[in-house]
C-alpha positions in Angstrom: 7.9 -51.9 19.7 9.4 -48.9 17.7 7.3 -49.5 14.6 4.0 -49.7 16.2 4.6 -46.5 18.2 5.4 -44.2 15.1 1.8 -44.9 13.4 0.1 -44.5 17.0 2.1 -41.1 17.6 1.2 -40.0 14.1 -2.4 -40.5 14.5 -2.5 -38.6 17.7 -0.7 -35.6 16.5 -2.7 -35.4 13.6 -6.0 -35.9 15.4 -4.7 -32.9 18.0 -4.1 -30.8 14.9 -7.6 -31.4 13.3 -9.3 -30.7 16.7 -7.3 -27.1 16.9 -8.2 -26.2 13.3 -12.0 -27.2 14.0 -12.0 -24.7 16.9 -11.0 -21.7 15.0 -14.0 -21.3 12.9 -15.3 -17.9 13.3 -15.6 -16.0 10.1 -12.9 -13.2 9.6 -14.9 -9.9 9.4 -13.7 -6.9 7.3 -14.9 -3.3 7.3 -14.4 -1.6 3.8 -14.3 2.1 4.0 -13.9 4.8 1.8 -10.2 6.7 2.4 -10.9 9.6 0.2 -8.6 11.6 -1.6 -6.5 14.8 -1.7 -9.2 16.8 -3.5 -9.3 14.8 -6.9 -12.3 12.8 -8.2 -10.3 9.8 -9.7 -9.4 8.4 -6.4 -6.6 7.0 -4.2 -4.7 3.9 -3.5 -3.6 2.2 -0.3 -0.5 -0.2 -0.3 0.1 -0.9 3.1 -1.5 -0.7 6.6 0.5 -1.3 10.1 -0.8 -2.6 13.3 -2.1 1.1 14.7 -4.2 1.0 11.4 -2.3 3.9 9.6 -2.7 3.1 6.1 0.1 4.5 3.4 -0.6 5.2 -0.6 -1.2 7.5 -2.8 -4.1 9.9 -3.7 -5.3 12.7 -6.4 -5.0 16.1 -6.2 -7.5 18.5 -7.4 -7.7 18.1 -11.2 -6.3 14.7 -11.3 -3.2 15.7 -13.1 -1.1 15.2 -9.8 -0.8 12.5 -7.5 0.9 12.4 -4.0 2.0 10.2 -1.3 -0.7 10.2 1.4 -1.2 8.6 5.3 -4.7 8.1 6.3 -4.5 8.1 10.0 -7.5 8.5 12.6 -9.9 8.9 9.8 -7.6 12.1 8.3 -5.5 12.1 5.1 -2.4 13.9 5.1 -0.3 15.1 2.0 3.0 13.9 2.5 4.2 16.5 -0.1 7.1 15.7 -2.9 10.8 16.6 -3.2 10.0 19.3 -5.5 8.7 17.7 -8.4 4.6 17.0 -9.3 4.3 13.5 -8.1 4.9 11.1 -5.2 3.9 8.0 -3.6 4.2 5.1 -0.8 3.9 2.1 -2.9 5.3 -0.6 -0.8 4.2 -2.7 2.0 5.6 -0.8 5.0 5.0 -2.3 8.3 6.4 0.1 10.5 4.3 0.9 13.7 6.9 3.8 14.8 5.7 6.2 11.5 8.6 5.3 9.3 7.2 5.3 5.7 9.1 4.4 2.5 8.2 6.0 -0.9 9.9 8.0 -3.9 9.1 10.9 -5.4 9.8 13.5 -8.6 12.4 16.4 -8.4 11.9 19.2 -10.3 14.8 18.1 -12.9 14.0 16.2 -15.8 15.6 13.0 -16.6 18.9 13.6 -18.4 18.1 10.3 -20.4 14.5 11.3 -20.9 13.4 8.0 -18.9 10.7 7.6 -16.6 11.3 5.3 -13.6 8.5 6.6 -12.0 5.4 6.3 -13.5 2.0 7.7 -12.9 -1.3 7.4 -14.6 -3.3 10.0 -12.5 -5.7 11.0 -15.5 -5.8 7.3 -16.9 -9.6 7.8 -17.6 -8.9 10.2 -20.2 -6.0 8.6 -21.6 -3.3 11.2 -20.0 -0.4 11.0 -18.0 0.3 12.8 -14.8 2.1 15.9 -15.0 5.7 15.7 -14.7 6.0 12.6 -16.1 9.6 13.0 -17.7 10.7 14.4 -14.2 13.4 12.4 -12.6 12.7 10.4 -9.3 14.2 9.6 -5.8 13.6 7.2 -3.3 
């Protein structure tokens, strides 16, 4: 009796699963929008979006040699600034619906080992690096 009930139960559960999958056939809809920059022409990068539709990432400033962390909210872009250095970014997929962002920024001091842990390529189109490429970086 037990052996015959296992195939019956398996077929019944599989059938219910397939029916449930068939009911969810509506295509997913997306809207693509241009977020704009902070004055530069080379662009911006969106790295995360939360349930409120706030988008965090980075964008070029005028002259395309500096890139700052940016927040796009309600159709407006906000420059999140730096820690005194030239560049910053929000490159992590944060999902906070309370406005918490995680990122990194350069400070004015040159890295004592001349290393560059935070790299930006603001003017990649012309082969140049961002201003401040040897500055120390902080989270």
